[in-house]
N, C-alpha and C positions, 0 to 999 in steps of 0.2 A: 494673652487673652484679649487685651485692649486692641492689639493689631488685628486679631481675628474679627472683632466687632466692627472695626473701621472698614475692613475689607468687605464684610458682610453688608454694611450700610451702603458702601459705594456700589456694590453689585446690585443691591435692591434698587437704588436710585437709577442706575444705568438701565436696568430692565424696565422700570417705570417710565423713564424718559423715552426709551426706544419704542415702547408701546404707544405712549402718548403722541409721539412725533410721527407715527406712521398709521395710526388708527383712525384719524379724522373723526374722533368721537366728540359730539357737541358738548360744550361746557356752558352752563347757564350764565355764569358770570366769572370774570377774572378781576382780581384786584392786584395792584402793583406789589403788594406784600404777601401774596399767596404763596409764592415760591421763594426759597432762599437762594443765596448766591451760588451755592454748590449745585443746585438743580439747574439754575440758569447757565452755569458753566458747562454742564452736561448737554443741555439743549444747544448751546452755542457750538459745541463740538459736533453735534448731530446735524444741524441745519445751516450753519453759517459758512460752509465751504463755498468759495467763489462769490461771496457777498461782501459788499462794502456797506457798513451800517454805522450811522452816526451814534456815538456813545450815549447822547442824551435821550435817544428814542429807542435804544437797543431792546429793552424788555418787551414792549408791545410788538415790535417787528419780529423778534425771535418767536414769540408765541404765535403770531399769525403764520409765519413760515412753517411751523410745525404741521399745519393742516394741508400743506402742499408738498408732499414727499416726492412727487414727480419732478419738482424743480431743484432737487438736492444739488445737482451739479451745474445748474444753469447760472450764468453770471448775471447778477443784479446789483446795481449801484443805487443805494438810497442816498439822496443828496438833499441838502437844505439850501434854499435859494429864495430871493425876493421875487415872487411872481404873483400875478393876480389870482390864479386858480389855487385853492388850498392844497390840492394834491393832483398829480397827473402821472401817467405812465406812457412809455413809448419804447420801441427798440432803439438802441444806439444807432445813429445814422450810418456808422461805418460797418455795422454788422447785418444790415437788412438783407444783403445779398449772400450771406453766409449760410451754411448748413444749420439747421435748427439747434443742434447740439453745441454749436460754436458761437451762437449769438450772445449779445449782451443787451440787457434792458436797463432803463433808467427810470426810477420812481422819484419824482421831485416832491419834496415837502416844503411848502411855503412857510416862511417865518415872518413875512410882512406883506400886507395887501391893503386894499381900500378899507375904510372904516366899517362899511356895512358887512364885510366878510370876516372881519377880525374875530367875531365870536365863534367862528367855526374853523379857525386855524387849528392845526393839529395839536399845538400846545394847550389850546383852550378846551379840548374835548375831555370827557371822562375817560378813564383808562380803558374800560370795556369798548367804548366807541372808537378809541384809537386802534385797538386790535381789529375792530370791524372794518374801518375804512382802509386800513392797510391791507386787510384781507380782500377788499374790493379791488384795490390797485394790483395786488398780486394775481388776482383772477384775470385781470387784463393780460398779464404776462402769460398765464396759462393759455388764454385765447390766442394771443399772438404766436406763441410757440407751437400751436397746433396748425398754423397757417404756413403755406409756402410763400415765396417772395411776392408773386402776383396778389395773393390774398391780403398780405400786409399793405401793399400799395392801394388795394381797393378800400381798405379801412381809412387810409390817409385821405383819399378823394371823398370817401363817404362822410367825412367830418364836415363837408360843405353842405350836407343835407340834414335838415332837422329831423326828418322821419328816420333816417339812418341812425342818427345819434340816439333817438328814443329807443330803438330796437337794440342798439349796441350796448348801451348802459344797462338797460333792463336785463339783457342776456348776461352781462357781467355779474349783476347781482345774483342771478340764478346760479352761476358757477360758484360764487362765494358760498351761497347757502348749501349747495350740493357737497361742498368740501367740509361742511360741519361748522361754519362760522355764522350760522343764522342768528343766534342770540346776540352776537356782537354787532352784526350788520343792523339788527333791530335797534340796538342801543345807539348806533350812529344815526340811523334814520330819525329816531325820536329826538336826539340831541340837536340835529341840524334844524328840524322843523320848529322846535321850541325856540331856538336861538334866533332864527330868522323870521319867525311868525309867518311862515309860508306853508300852505297845505301840501304843495308839490315843490320839490327841489329839482330844478332842471339845469343847474350849473351856474358858474360864476358869470358867464356872459349874459345871463337872463335875470340877474339879481333884481332889476327894477321892474320886471314883468310879472304879472299874476297869471301863471299858466295853469290850465286845467288838465293838461296831459301828465302822464306818469312816466317820466324818463327814468328816474331812479325809483325803485320800489318804495311805496309808502309803508308805514308800519303794519297796517292791516293786511296788505298784500304779502309781506314777509311772513307774518303769522300764519296766513292761509297756506303759503307754500310749505312752511315747516310742518304743518299738520298733515300735509300730503306725503311727507317723506318719512319712512319707517324709523330711521335713526333718531329722529326727534321725538319719537313716541315710545321710547323704551325705558323711561324713568330716569334718564340722565339729568 
């Protein structure tokens, strides 16, 4: 009898996780304690294939990966490093010329930066915001993986243009919202602007500049975008 109940519970959790990890259903808020270790274990089995994930940030990364089922077999290494920019994403240099299915991507999470940016290091963010900003970085992977080799090289050269970067990051936020992580992206957007006291966040390289342009979507823009998408208006 007990064995039957255990099997029934495991089956229920498996179905729940399978649905959650492929449905891209928006969730208004995540908390680190929302899901137990058994559920995280099932999520890990579902989305962590070909992924290198640091243990200390495993939970927000696993939750974000759930919203990108098309990347289930794509190689992604999440690494922690001392770098200026709090988070960044790129194809591994050795895989740029490979077929899309064989590429590897690197998402770098900074654990040490200049004093001004320390409040928005990954470890300093609320859990929901962590899921949101990882979702943004994974959205870069989606974008890269939809491009051929010349397209990726154009992005590399495009980084030299401020106008290109504005469109590039804004578009990446759009991908993140379209995948169901709008509420989490909103949490990150609010988190960053409160911490830095900047109306517009345009990246680590512009930390000392007051910019009027909207490179990364402001909270108001994210809310408007979500209101225009059906899956955010179904009572979830």
